[in-house]
C-alpha positions, 0 to 999 in steps of 0.5 A, a space after each residue: 499500499 505504500 507504493 500506491 500512496 495509501 500510507 501517511 498521516 491519512 492511514 487508518 489502523 486495522 487489527 484482525 484476528 479468528 473468532 468462532 474458532 478461526 471460522 470468522 474474524 474481528 476487525 478494527 479500524 481506526 482513523 484520526 478523524 471524519 475528513 481523514 477517513 473520506 479522504 483514505 476512501 477517496 484514495 483507495 477508491 482511485 487506486 489499484 489497490 482499492 479496487 482490488 480490496 473491494 473485489 476481496 471485500 465482496 466475498 465476506 458477509 459483515 454479521 455486526 459492526 459498530 463506530 465510536 466518535 462523538 456525534 458530529 464527527 460521526 455526521 461529518 463522513 460523507 463515506 461512513 453511511 455509504 460503505 456502513 449504512 447499517 453499522 451501529 453509531 455509538 455517540 463517545 470513546 469506545 471500551 478499551 476492554 472490547 478491543 483486546 490488549 495492546 498490540 504494534 506488529 504483524 501476528 499470524 
């Protein structure tokens, strides 16, 4: 993604881990603001990496989702309702314990 200029101050943080005895995944995506999230989505939409990611995303079924943020911040994003029209919106900060332990780096 770095060679496609998708990384930098706009890049979101993603964390995935297995659930349901390895039959599914849980994912956390963190972005610093609604504006940066929208820029991130626009950059991905206009890149080959993003197009490939969207194709892979069609192979998945999202069973639930939740987004945390201040009401004004969540309402400021134009891309959030486009990509996640039915996701639960929680006004406030996330509960750290629900995210799992802090982690840096790669894991298998």
